[in-house]
Every structure is written in structure tokens, then in C-alpha cells.
C-alpha positions in Angstrom: -10.0 51.7 -24.5 -7.6 49.5 -26.4 -5.2 49.4 -23.4 -8.0 48.0 -21.2 -8.7 45.3 -23.7 -5.0 44.4 -24.0 -4.6 44.2 -20.2 -7.8 42.1 -19.9 -6.6 39.6 -22.5 -3.2 39.5 -20.8 -4.7 38.9 -17.4 -7.0 36.2 -18.8 -4.0 34.4 -20.4 -2.0 34.6 -17.2 -5.0 33.2 -15.2 -5.4 30.3 -17.7 -1.6 29.5 -17.6 -1.8 29.4 -13.8 -4.9 27.2 -13.9 -3.4 24.8 -16.4 -0.1 24.6 -14.5 -2.0 23.7 -11.3 -4.0 21.0 -13.1 -0.8 19.6 -14.6 1.1 19.5 -11.3 -1.9 17.8 -9.6 -2.1 15.1 -12.3 1.7 14.6 -12.3 1.7 14.2 -8.5 -1.2 11.7 -8.8 0.6 9.6 -11.4 3.8 9.6 -9.4 1.9 8.4 -6.4 0.5 5.5 -8.4 4.0 4.6 -9.6 5.3 4.6 -6.1 3.2 1.6 -5.2 5.5 -1.4 -4.9 3.5 -3.5 -2.5 0.3 -3.7 -0.5 1.6 -1.8 2.5 2.0 1.3 0.3 -1.8 1.4 0.4 -1.8 1.8 4.2 -1.4 5.5 4.8 -0.7 5.5 8.5 2.5 3.5 8.6 5.0 5.0 11.0 8.5 5.9 9.8 9.9 2.9 11.6 7.4 0.6 9.8 8.3 2.2 6.4 12.0 1.5 7.0 11.2 -2.1 8.0 9.1 -2.5 4.9 12.0 -1.1 2.7 14.4 -3.6 4.3 12.0 -6.5 3.7 11.6 -5.4 0.1 15.3 -5.1 -0.5 15.5 -8.9 -0.7 12.0 -9.7 -1.7 11.6 -7.6 -4.8 14.8 -8.9 -6.6 13.8 -12.4 -5.7 10.3 -11.9 -7.3 11.9 -10.3 -10.4 14.1 -13.4 -10.8 11.1 -15.7 -10.6 9.2 -13.6 -13.1 12.1 -13.7 -15.5 12.2 -17.5 -15.2 8.5 -17.7 -15.9 8.8 -15.4 -19.0 11.7 -17.5 -20.3 9.8 -20.7 -19.8 6.7 -19.3 -21.5 8.7 -18.1 -24.4 10.3 -21.5 -24.8 6.9 -23.2 -24.5 5.5 -21.0 -27.3 8.5 -22.0 -29.5 8.0 -25.7 -28.7 4.3 -25.6 -29.3 4.9 -24.7 -33.0 7.8 -26.9 -33.8 7.1 -29.6 -36.4 6.8 -32.2 -35.2 5.8 -31.2 -31.7 7.8 -32.9 -29.0 5.1 -33.5 -26.4 7.6 -34.7 -23.7 9.6 -31.4 -24.0 6.3 -29.4 -23.9 5.2 -31.3 -20.8 8.6 -30.7 -19.1 8.5 -27.0 -19.8 4.9 -26.8 -18.5 6.1 -28.5 -15.3 8.9 -25.9 -15.0 6.2 -23.1 -15.4 4.1 -24.7 -12.6 7.2 -24.9 -10.3 8.0 -21.2 -10.9 4.3 -20.3 -10.3 4.3 -22.3 -7.1 7.6 -20.6 -6.0 6.0 -17.2 -6.7 3.0 -18.1 -4.6 5.1 -19.3 -1.7 7.3 -16.2 -1.7 4.3 -13.9 -1.8 2.6 -15.8 1.1 5.8 -15.6 3.2 6.2 -11.9 2.3 2.6 -11.1 3.4 3.1 -13.0 6.7 6.4 -11.1 7.3 4.8 -7.7 6.6 1.7 -8.5 8.6 3.9 -8.8 11.7 4.9 -5.1 11.4 1.3 -3.8 11.7 -1.0 -2.7 14.5 -4.4 -4.4 14.8 -6.2 -1.5 12.9 -3.5 -1.7 10.1 -3.9 -5.5 10.0 -7.6 -5.0 9.3 -6.8 -2.6 6.4 -4.1 -5.0 5.2 -6.7 -7.9 5.2 -9.1 -5.8 3.1 -6.4 -5.0 0.6 -5.3 -8.6 0.3 -8.8 -9.9 -0.1 -9.6 -7.3 -2.8 -6.3 -8.0 -4.7 -6.6 -11.8 -4.5 -10.3 -11.8 -5.5 -9.2 -11.5 -9.2 -7.6 -14.9 -9.0 -4.0 -13.7 -9.0 -1.5 -12.3 -6.5 -2.3 -8.7 -7.1 0.7 -6.4 -7.4 3.1 -9.4 -6.9 1.5 -11.5 -9.7 3.4 -12.1 -12.9 1.3 -9.4 -14.5 1.2 -7.5 -11.3 3.4 -4.7 -12.4 0.5 -2.4 -12.9 0.1 0.1 -10.0 -2.6 -0.6 -7.5 -5.5 1.9 -7.4 -5.6 4.1 -4.4 -7.6 2.9 -1.5 
């Protein structure tokens, strides 16, 4: 009788371990998928292998350029914060830094627009419709979505 109880408990423990492992692997895969999103076209599931390679090539130059612009923005904003609390405040320096920030933001917008136009050319008509829906959704928040300064957060699955 005790032997049946022991085997029952052991079987239950093994079953629970298998179930927990399956849940863990599923959640891990889901997290990795979200981290893999680097741009809007990652949300279009039916890209061909050729399209994926072309997107990688486009990103090879685009992503470092974006990171450089973001770094410039962070640096300018940090400097602005310092200047705002200097005594006495130098309004001309503050205004100059604000102008630099605006130039970097404008550069960021122009690069994203050019990037979207470049990626759009790779797509079929059906993929372009999906791309349009993604862009409208991402831009509706007022920013540039994944390419915004704060856009490092992964996009939700579509």
C-alpha cells in the first residue's frame, strides 16, 4: 500500500515538473519573440526569406544611424537639464541647446520616414496594407513607435 502511495506522489511530481517546464519554455519563447522586434516589418509574418535579407541589409546602416541620433538627443537633454538649474540661468545657452534638440528630433523623423519608404518598396500589396495598419497604430500615440527616442520597448504582437 505504501509503495502505491510513493509511486503516485513520484508520478505527480514528474507530471508537475513537465508541466512547469512546458510553461517556462513557452513563456521564454514568447519573451524572446518580443525582444526580436527591431522594426515594423518584424510584425509582418509572411515576409519571404529574400525580403528578410533585404530588411537586414537596410537595418545594417539604419539602426546605427538611429542610435547615434538618440545618443545626441540624450546628451543634449542632459546638458539642458544642467543648464536649466545653473545660477544664474543663461537663457541664450538654454535656447541654443533647445534648438539642437529640435534639430536632432527633426533628423530622427526624416530618417524614420526615409526608412519606412525604403522598406515599403520591398512589400507586396497585401503586405503594404498590413504595414500601413502597423504604422498608423504606432504613430497614433504621437511618436515614431519603435524608432522613437523612447521606442526601445518591444512592439506588441499583431
